[in-house]
C-alpha positions in Angstrom: -23.2 80.5 146.5 -25.8 77.9 145.5 -23.2 76.8 142.7 -20.7 76.1 145.6 -22.7 74.3 147.7 -24.3 72.1 144.8 -20.6 71.3 143.3 -19.2 70.3 147.0 -22.3 68.3 148.0 -21.8 66.1 144.6 -18.1 65.5 145.0 -18.0 65.8 149.0 -16.6 61.6 149.2 -14.0 62.3 146.7 -12.4 65.0 147.9 -12.5 62.9 151.6 -10.6 60.1 149.9 -7.9 62.2 148.1 -7.3 63.9 151.6 -7.0 60.5 152.9 -4.6 59.0 149.9 -2.3 62.5 150.6 -2.2 61.2 154.2 -1.1 57.8 153.8 2.1 59.1 152.3 4.6 59.5 155.1 6.3 62.6 154.3 8.5 63.5 157.3 10.9 66.3 156.7 13.4 65.5 159.7 14.3 61.9 158.6 16.7 61.4 156.1 14.8 57.8 155.2 11.7 59.3 154.0 13.3 61.7 151.6 12.1 59.4 148.5 8.3 60.2 150.6 8.9 63.6 150.2 9.4 63.5 147.0 6.5 61.0 146.4 4.5 63.5 148.5 5.5 66.7 146.1 4.4 64.7 142.9 1.1 63.9 144.4 0.7 67.8 145.4 1.4 68.8 141.8 -1.1 66.5 140.1 -3.8 67.1 142.7 -3.2 70.9 141.9 -3.0 70.4 137.4 -6.4 68.4 138.7 -8.4 71.0 140.6 -7.8 73.3 137.8 -4.5 74.9 137.8 -3.0 76.6 134.8 0.2 75.4 135.3 2.0 73.1 138.6 5.7 72.7 139.0 8.3 71.1 141.7 11.4 73.1 142.3 14.4 71.6 143.9 15.9 73.3 146.8 19.0 72.2 148.8 16.6 69.9 150.8 12.8 69.1 150.3 11.1 70.4 147.0 8.8 73.2 146.8 5.6 73.1 144.9 4.4 75.8 142.9 0.9 76.2 141.2 -0.9 79.1 139.4 -4.2 79.8 137.7 -4.7 83.2 136.5 -7.8 84.4 134.8 -6.7 87.8 134.4 -3.8 89.8 135.3 -5.7 93.2 136.1 -7.6 91.2 138.7 -6.0 90.9 143.0 -3.9 87.7 142.9 -4.2 85.4 146.0 -0.9 83.4 147.3 -2.0 80.6 149.3 0.8 79.2 151.6 0.6 75.7 153.1 3.4 72.5 153.8 3.4 68.7 152.4 5.4 68.0 155.3 4.7 66.6 158.6 6.2 66.1 162.1 7.8 62.4 162.9 5.0 60.2 164.7 6.9 59.3 167.4 6.7 57.7 170.2 4.7 55.1 168.0 3.3 52.7 170.8 1.0 55.8 172.0 -0.8 55.8 168.8 -4.2 54.1 168.2 -4.0 53.4 164.7 -1.2 53.6 162.2 -0.2 56.9 161.7 -0.2 57.2 157.7 -3.1 54.6 157.8 -5.7 57.0 158.2 -8.8 55.9 160.2 -12.2 57.7 160.4 -14.0 57.9 163.7 -16.5 59.9 165.4 -16.5 62.2 162.4 -12.6 62.7 162.5 -9.6 61.9 160.6 -6.6 60.3 162.6 -3.7 60.2 161.0 -0.8 62.3 161.1 -0.5 65.8 159.2 -4.4 65.5 159.1 -5.1 68.9 160.8 -1.2 69.9 160.3 -1.1 71.0 157.4 -2.1 68.2 155.0 -5.8 68.7 156.0 -6.1 72.4 155.8 -3.9 73.7 152.9 -6.0 70.6 150.8 -9.1 72.7 151.3 -7.6 75.2 149.2 -6.4 72.9 146.5 -10.8 71.9 146.6 -11.7 75.6 146.8 -9.9 76.1 143.9 -11.6 73.0 141.6 -15.1 74.4 143.3 -14.7 78.1 141.8 -13.0 77.0 138.7 -15.7 74.0 137.7 -18.6 76.4 138.6 -17.2 79.5 136.4 -16.9 81.7 139.9 -13.2 82.4 140.1 -12.7 86.1 140.4 -8.8 86.5 141.8 -5.9 85.1 140.2 -4.7 82.3 142.4 -0.7 81.1 143.3 -0.2 78.3 145.2 3.4 77.7 147.7 3.2 74.3 148.8 6.5 73.5 151.0 7.9 70.3 152.4 10.5 71.7 155.1 8.2 74.1 157.6 8.5 71.4 159.9 12.2 71.7 160.3 12.1 75.6 160.2 12.1 76.4 156.6 15.6 76.4 156.0 15.6 76.5 152.2 12.5 78.5 151.8 14.2 82.0 152.3 16.6 81.4 149.1 13.6 80.1 147.0 11.6 83.2 147.6 13.9 85.9 147.2 15.0 84.0 144.1 11.3 83.8 142.8 9.9 87.1 143.7 8.3 87.9 140.2 6.8 84.2 139.9 5.0 85.1 143.6 4.1 88.3 143.3 0.7 89.0 144.7 -1.9 91.0 146.8 -1.8 88.8 150.2 -1.1 85.2 151.2 -3.6 83.4 152.8 -2.4 80.4 155.3 -4.4 77.9 156.3 -2.3 76.3 159.3 -3.9 77.7 162.7 -7.1 77.4 164.7 -10.3 78.4 165.9 -11.4 78.8 169.3 -14.5 76.3 168.0 -17.1 75.4 165.3 -19.6 77.4 167.6 -17.4 80.6 168.2 -15.4 81.0 165.3 -11.8 83.3 164.9 -8.9 84.3 163.3 -5.5 84.5 164.3 -4.2 87.6 163.5 -0.8 87.0 164.8 1.5 84.0 165.5 4.3 83.4 168.0 8.1 83.0 166.9 10.6 80.5 167.9 14.4 79.9 169.0 15.1 76.1 169.1 18.5 75.0 170.7 20.1 71.6 171.8 22.1 71.7 175.4 25.0 68.8 176.0 26.2 68.7 178.9 29.4 66.6 179.4 31.1 65.1 182.5 33.8 62.3 182.8 35.0 61.1 179.5 32.8 57.9 180.1 30.1 56.4 182.1 30.8 55.5 185.4 29.9 53.1 188.1 27.6 54.7 190.1 28.4 53.4 193.1 32.0 53.7 192.8 32.2 57.4 191.5 28.6 58.7 192.6 29.0 61.7 194.8 32.4 62.7 193.9 31.8 63.5 190.5 29.2 65.9 188.5 26.6 63.9 187.1 25.9 65.1 183.9 21.9 64.6 184.0 21.7 66.4 187.5 23.3 69.3 186.4 21.6 69.7 183.2 18.1 69.6 185.4 19.5 71.8 187.4 20.5 74.1 185.0 17.0 73.8 183.2 15.1 74.6 186.7 17.2 78.1 186.7 15.5 79.3 184.0 12.2 80.1 185.8 11.5 81.4 189.0 8.4 80.7 191.2 6.0 82.5 189.7 7.1 81.1 186.2 9.0 83.7 185.0 11.5 83.4 182.6 15.2 84.8 184.3 17.6 84.1 181.2 18.9 87.7 181.5 17.4 90.3 179.1 15.0 87.9 177.8 12.1 90.1 178.2 13.6 93.6 176.7 12.0 93.6 173.7 8.5 92.3 174.3 5.7 94.7 173.6 3.1 94.4 176.3 -0.8 93.7 175.2 -3.0 96.9 175.8 -5.7 96.5 178.0 -8.2 96.9 175.5 -6.7 93.8 174.1 -6.4 91.7 177.0 -10.0 92.8 177.4 -10.9 91.5 173.8 -9.2 88.3 174.6 -10.8 87.4 177.9 -14.6 87.6 176.0 -13.7 84.4 173.9 -15.0 81.9 175.7 -13.1 79.3 177.9 -13.4 76.7 180.2 -10.7 76.0 182.4 -12.2 72.7 183.8 -12.9 71.3 180.5 -9.4 72.4 179.2 -8.3 70.8 182.1 -10.2 67.8 181.7 -9.1 67.4 177.8 -5.4 67.4 178.8 -6.0 65.3 181.9 -4.4 67.7 184.4 -5.3 68.7 187.5 -4.0 72.2 187.8 -2.5 74.8 184.9 0.6 76.5 185.4 2.0 79.3 183.9 3.6 82.9 184.2 1.7 84.7 187.6 -0.6 87.6 186.4 -1.5 85.9 182.9 -4.6 83.6 182.3 -4.5 80.6 180.0 -5.0 82.2 176.5 -2.8 85.3 177.4 0.0 82.4 178.4 -0.6 81.1 175.2 -0.8 84.0 172.6 0.4 87.4 174.3 3.2 86.0 176.2 6.6 84.3 175.5 7.4 80.8 176.8 10.5 78.6 177.2 9.9 74.4 177.3 11.9 71.8 177.1 10.9 69.3 174.0 13.0 66.4 174.7 15.7 65.1 177.8 17.9 62.5 177.8 21.3 60.9 179.0 22.6 57.8 180.8 20.8 54.4 180.9 16.7 54.5 179.2 16.4 51.2 178.7 14.7 47.9 180.2 15.4 47.2 183.9 17.6 49.1 185.8 21.6 50.2 185.2 23.3 52.1 188.2 25.3 54.2 185.4 26.9 57.9 185.9 26.2 59.1 182.5 29.3 60.9 180.7 26.3 63.2 178.9 23.3 64.2 178.7 20.6 66.2 176.9 18.2 68.3 176.1 16.1 70.4 173.2 14.5 73.5 174.1 12.5 76.3 172.4 11.0 79.6 173.0 8.1 80.7 172.2 8.6 84.5 171.2 5.7 87.8 171.1 6.4 91.1 168.8 9.0 92.9 169.1 11.6 89.6 170.6 14.3 89.1 167.5 14.6 85.2 167.2 18.6 85.8 166.6 19.0 87.8 169.5 16.4 85.4 171.7 19.2 82.3 170.6 22.2 84.3 171.5 20.7 85.0 174.7 19.7 81.2 175.6 23.4 79.9 174.1 25.0 82.1 176.4 22.9 81.6 179.1 23.3 77.8 179.5 27.2 77.9 179.0 27.7 80.7 181.3 26.2 78.9 184.2 28.0 75.7 183.5 29.6 74.5 186.7 33.4 73.7 186.7 32.5 70.1 187.1 31.3 69.6 183.4 31.5 71.0 180.1 28.2 72.4 178.0 27.8 73.0 174.6 24.5 75.1 173.4 23.6 75.2 169.5 20.9 76.4 167.2 18.3 74.5 165.7 16.2 76.8 163.9 14.3 79.7 164.5 11.7 82.1 163.1 10.1 85.9 163.9 6.6 86.5 165.3 4.2 88.3 163.3 1.1 90.2 163.2 -1.7 90.7 160.7 -3.5 94.3 160.5 -7.3 93.9 160.8 -8.1 96.9 159.0 -6.8 95.2 155.7 -9.1 94.3 153.2 -7.8 90.8 153.5 -8.4 90.7 156.8 -12.1 92.1 156.2 -12.3 89.7 153.3 -11.6 87.0 155.6 -14.1 87.5 157.9 -16.7 88.0 155.7 -16.2 85.0 154.8 -16.3 82.9 158.0 -19.8 85.1 158.3 -21.1 84.1 155.4 -20.8 80.3 156.4 -20.8 80.7 160.2 -23.6 82.9 160.7 -21.2 84.9 163.0 -18.2 87.2 163.0 -15.1 86.0 164.0 -13.4 86.7 167.0 -9.7 88.1 166.5 -7.2 86.0 168.4 -3.6 85.6 168.8 -1.7 82.2 168.2 0.6 80.1 170.2 2.4 78.7 167.2 5.0 79.6 164.8 4.9 79.6 161.4 8.6 80.9 160.5 8.2 82.0 157.0 5.8 85.0 157.8 7.7 87.5 158.5 9.9 86.0 155.8 7.2 86.6 153.1 6.3 89.8 153.9 9.8 91.2 154.1 11.1 90.0 150.4 7.6 90.0 148.9 6.3 93.1 150.4 2.5 91.7 151.3 0.6 91.1 154.2 -0.4 87.7 155.6 -4.1 86.3 156.6 -4.5 83.4 158.5 -7.9 81.3 157.9 -7.4 78.1 160.5 -10.2 75.4 160.5 -8.2 73.1 163.1 -9.1 73.0 166.9 -6.4 73.1 169.6 -7.3 69.8 170.6 -6.4 68.6 167.2 -3.5 66.7 169.0 -0.9 68.6 166.5 3.0 67.2 166.9 1.2 64.8 168.8 0.2 61.1 168.8 -3.2 60.4 167.2 -3.5 63.6 165.6 -6.9 64.3 163.9 -9.0 66.4 161.4 -12.6 66.9 161.6 -14.1 65.8 159.1 -16.8 68.9 159.5 -13.8 71.4 159.7 -12.4 69.7 156.6 -15.7 70.4 154.5 -16.2 74.0 156.2 -13.0 75.1 155.3 -13.8 74.0 151.5 -16.8 75.8 151.8 -15.4 79.0 153.0 -12.5 79.7 151.3 -14.4 80.5 147.9 -16.4 83.3 149.9 -12.9 84.9 150.6 -11.7 85.4 147.3 -15.2 86.3 146.3 -15.2 88.9 148.7 -11.4 89.8 148.1 -11.7 90.9 144.9 -15.0 93.1 145.9 -13.0 95.0 148.2 -9.8 95.1 146.4 
């Protein structure tokens, strides 16, 4: 609609400046030292929602970081859209690999470089500016509610309790999430599902202290060596996961779905070039897009032990550690896979060491129906601004609260992400294209328009 375009064009610089201000707040949920920054960010989000036209915005305390809730109710009889996002971000480490300060946003080549630029501040803030556009142009056709949490990056440990205790407050007809990606701006897509997550930590202990590797090496089991062997045993020669029972409940994608995935444009050489690798790696019998969407995975997220400082120290370490995560697909259960992982690492420990395996957090895989009125509204909205219909794809990441929302609130989720897989999420030099940011603000109002019409 022309009203929206005119308003957005007149305010685009302010829209960008406001996002940059939000990105300057180091809202790292994983670190206790950033507790005050988390509170400051929640306050900033609340204020921006009020300025955008929300009737009310409130901060709710939890046992961890606070949740921001806001709403704009125009008519209780009209459909209600609940927008979910998160204001917390991943730690910025390793800092030395950033080309600029992670919380000092820099614009270069049309891209915003900062931690949280895409995941998820840039994406949830599109909805705030979409609300403002609809309110200021007097064209809002749905009720809109917001739940912006501060613990997504640590598994949303307190969100279940909050949602269960505020069902009436969060009552809606659909949940709209922008925390996913598109294939590209030339080939728009909609995620029809996200993978689940099981995250554990393994600690291997050998001798009761660090030992001289010359005096004791070859006579005492080295925890770092043992841990490396244990991890290596998790995949066979076809990169198939060997954990007993790991694939028991995996729902195999149909030939039709695999054929549809194959129609999505994919340049393997460009993919390898972007990542700086000579060859790709993964489960035999599946394409790259299938490996990152319809297949479960097991990856080491961190491994350490012994001496890692400057220079050399000939030590046989007392302990070695690893953080390991599995991405899950329907119908795998996070609790079931976590139990299998914990049991596997404890059961294969040789007699010369002791192994302690513990759970960090997890989440269930989620699929959204493509025949729902909300999915159709999202497709029409993207077609209205991109000029072409979006391709349905499965996302490789995880949003732990999806299954929780459906269970507690009884409503489905629609994903409308505008990020790119190449946006360096969770990595140094995270970025978000300014074009994508504006495109999201342009597209989201159409979703509300079409959802009201579909309902």
